[in-house]
C-alpha positions as CSV (number, residue, x, y, z in Angstrom):
1,M,-26.3,81.3,-36.3
2,M,-24.0,82.7,-33.4
3,A,-20.4,82.0,-33.7
4,D,-17.6,79.8,-32.5
5,T,-16.4,82.7,-30.3
6,D,-19.9,83.9,-28.8
7,K,-21.0,82.4,-26.2
8,P,-24.0,83.3,-24.7
9,G,-23.8,85.9,-21.3
10,D,-20.7,86.8,-23.1
11,A,-22.5,90.1,-25.1
12,D,-18.7,92.0,-25.8
13,N,-15.8,89.2,-23.6
14,D,-14.8,91.1,-21.4
15,T,-13.3,89.8,-18.6
16,G,-12.4,91.5,-15.2
17,V,-10.6,90.7,-12.1
18,L,-12.3,93.1,-9.2
19,T,-10.3,93.8,-6.7
20,D,-11.0,95.6,-3.5
21,T,-8.5,97.5,-2.4
22,K,-8.9,99.0,1.4
23,P,-8.0,102.8,1.9
24,K,-5.3,103.0,4.2
25,T,-6.7,105.7,7.2
26,Q,-4.8,107.4,10.1
27,K,-4.4,107.2,13.5
28,P,-6.3,110.3,14.7
29,P,-3.2,112.4,16.5
30,L,-2.9,112.2,20.5
31,Y,-3.2,115.2,22.9
32,K,-2.3,114.9,26.1
33,V,-4.3,116.6,29.3
34,M,-1.7,118.0,31.4
35,L,-1.7,119.8,34.8
36,L,-0.1,122.8,36.0
37,N,0.7,123.7,39.7
38,D,0.3,127.7,41.0
39,D,0.5,128.0,44.9
40,Y,-3.3,128.6,45.6
41,T,-5.6,125.4,43.7
42,P,-6.3,123.5,47.4
43,M,-4.2,120.3,46.6
44,E,-7.3,118.7,47.5
45,F,-9.0,120.4,45.9
46,V,-7.2,118.5,42.3
47,V,-7.6,115.1,43.6
48,H,-11.2,116.0,43.2
49,V,-11.0,117.0,40.2
50,L,-8.7,114.8,38.4
51,E,-11.2,112.3,40.4
52,R,-14.4,113.7,39.5
53,F,-13.4,114.6,35.4
54,F,-10.7,111.5,34.1
55,G,-12.1,108.6,36.6
56,L,-9.3,108.0,37.9
57,S,-8.7,106.5,41.4
58,H,-7.8,108.4,44.7
59,A,-4.5,106.7,44.8
60,Q,-3.9,108.1,41.2
61,S,-5.0,111.3,42.1
62,F,-2.9,112.0,44.6
63,E,0.3,111.2,43.4
64,I,-0.2,112.7,39.5
65,M,-1.3,115.1,42.4
66,L,1.4,115.3,43.8
67,T,3.5,115.4,40.7
68,V,2.0,118.5,39.6
69,H,2.8,119.8,43.1
70,K,7.3,118.8,42.9
71,K,7.5,119.6,39.9
72,G,4.9,121.8,38.3
73,L,2.7,120.1,35.9
74,A,1.8,116.1,35.1
75,V,0.2,114.2,32.5
76,V,-3.2,113.5,33.1
77,G,-4.2,111.4,30.4
78,V,-3.9,111.2,26.5
79,F,-6.9,111.7,24.8
80,S,-8.3,112.6,20.8
81,F,-8.5,116.1,19.8
82,E,-12.4,116.0,20.8
83,V,-12.0,114.6,24.2
84,A,-9.2,116.4,25.5
85,E,-10.7,119.4,24.5
86,T,-14.2,119.3,26.7
87,K,-11.9,117.8,29.5
88,V,-9.7,120.7,29.7
89,T,-12.8,123.2,29.6
90,Q,-14.7,120.4,32.3
91,V,-11.6,121.1,34.8
92,M,-10.9,124.9,33.8
93,D,-15.0,125.6,33.9
94,F,-15.3,123.8,37.3
95,A,-12.0,126.0,38.7
96,L,-12.8,129.2,37.4
97,R,-16.8,127.9,39.1
98,H,-14.9,126.8,43.1
99,Q,-12.7,130.4,42.5
100,H,-9.7,128.6,41.7
101,P,-6.5,129.6,40.2
102,L,-5.6,126.1,38.4
103,Q,-4.5,125.6,34.9
104,C,-5.2,123.0,32.7
105,T,-3.9,122.3,29.1
106,M,-3.8,120.7,26.1
107,E,-1.2,120.4,23.5
108,K,0.0,116.7,20.6
109,E,1.7,113.9,22.1
């Protein structure tokens, strides 16, 4: 015979509430990619780099090139670490292959 407190399917009388906790994730830090001015790299080359590696229009590239020329540097874009690092490497390699001293750097935003 079964006792009144025993119910079928409730072997140990353990009852609990499942809570679905979501871990809090932080957004990855972003990095600014910047071009630095020099007195030797042709303006047309800088415009070409901006169009090729950053997907900017000719007008946008020209404006950023002028900012680099007048102010000494300009932020070209803001990306995750891996993307920023890749873009800096691509620009630096491309400039080196074409024998231009163009400098591209990144820093945490």
